[in-house]
N, C-alpha and C positions, 0 to 999 in steps of 0.2 A: 256584281250580280244583284245585290239587294236594290241598288238604285234603279237598275233596269227593271226588276220585278215591280217596284213601286210605280214606275212610269207606265209599264205595260198592263198593269191591273187597274189603272185609273179608268173611271167610267167613260171619260171622253175618248179613250183609246179604242174602245169597241170590244166586242166579245172575243175577237181573235187574239187579244193581247197575251193571255197566259200560254196559248199554244205557240205563239211566236217566241215567247221567252224560252219555253222548253226547247224549241228547235234551234234558236240562235245562241242561247246562253248555257242552259243546263247540259244539253247533250254533248257539246264540244268540251266543256269543262269536265264533265264526268269521265269522258274518254281519256283525257289527259291525266286526271287524278288516278285512274285505275289502270293505266297502261303498265306494262311490265317494268318500265323505268320511272314511273310516276311515284309520288309520295305514298300512295296507298297500294302500290303494286305488291308489296309483301303481305298484304292482308287478303289476297285472293287465293283461294284453293281450287285446285282442279285435279283430275286424275294424273295429269302430267307433272303437277307440282303439288303433291298432297300436304306438305308441311309448310307452315309459315317459316320464313327466314328471318333471322334477327339482324337488324341493321346495326351498324357500329354506333355506339353512343359517343357523343361529342366529349372531348376532353374537358374536365372541369376548369374553370377560369383560375389562373394563378398557379397552375401545376407545371 
């Protein structure tokens, strides 16, 4: 995402670069990260799910 941001904010890209980045890179990534099964899904609160849920911690190495 960072490389795409750098490319699309270059002066030679034009003024639409940042909006293109938001549409093509940020929005889809954000949706995946915050989906119910995504890595940040447990961080979302709503009336239907008012409490955060704890995810299982990985087992320590060598146990």
